[in-house]
C-alpha positions as semicolon CSV with decimal commas, in nm:
position;residue;x (nm);y (nm);z (nm)
1;X;8,272;11,296;11,690
2;X;8,227;10,954;11,859
3;X;8,502;10,699;11,999
4;X;8,526;10,525;11,623
5;X;8,561;10,939;11,449
6;X;8,827;11,016;11,702
7;X;9,012;10,656;11,594
8;X;8,984;10,691;11,252
9;X;9,079;11,071;11,248
10;X;9,366;10,951;11,463
11;X;9,519;10,728;11,221
12;X;9,490;10,954;10,941
13;X;9,697;11,216;11,107
14;X;9,951;11,000;11,210
15;X;10,046;10,832;10,855
16;X;10,239;10,598;10,974
17;X;10,092;10,246;11,131
18;X;10,061;10,309;11,547
19;X;10,034;10,066;11,830
20;X;9,616;10,051;12,021
21;X;9,773;10,261;12,308
22;X;9,934;10,532;12,052
23;X;9,578;10,537;11,897
24;X;9,411;10,583;12,300
25;X;9,572;10,954;12,317
26;X;9,589;11,067;12,030
27;X;9,236;10,998;12,007
28;X;9,241;11,100;12,360
29;X;9,001;10,764;12,449
30;X;9,019;10,457;12,665
31;X;9,251;10,227;12,518
32;X;8,977;9,958;12,615
33;X;8,736;10,166;12,363
34;X;9,066;10,180;12,132
35;X;9,090;9,794;12,174
36;X;8,680;9,723;12,076
37;X;8,691;10,038;11,821
38;X;9,004;9,843;11,615
39;X;8,847;9,512;11,603
40;X;8,525;9,574;11,446
41;X;8,752;9,804;11,236
42;X;8,957;9,543;11,095
43;X;8,680;9,261;11,101
44;X;8,526;9,507;10,838
45;X;8,876;9,556;10,649
46;X;8,912;9,944;10,685
47;X;9,183;9,867;10,937
48;X;9,431;9,646;10,821
49;X;9,778;9,505;11,044
50;X;10,083;9,551;10,889
51;X;10,283;9,427;11,134
52;X;10,224;9,276;11,505
53;X;10,052;9,511;11,695
54;X;10,085;9,777;11,466
55;X;9,749;9,913;11,294
56;X;9,693;10,178;10,983
57;X;9,389;10,247;10,781
58;X;9,338;10,015;10,438
59;X;9,490;10,247;10,128
């Protein structure tokens, strides 16, 4: 499982919007890597930001 899959899995398991640091802890991935991947996922529309600094999978 690569970092992107771990991050998507962390969002699925949480069931609520998460901060990047919470995603990093849940996925056990470095926060800088999480920030980079979240930016990619937001760009592709897979992840949205319901409020500042929080992210969740698009429903």
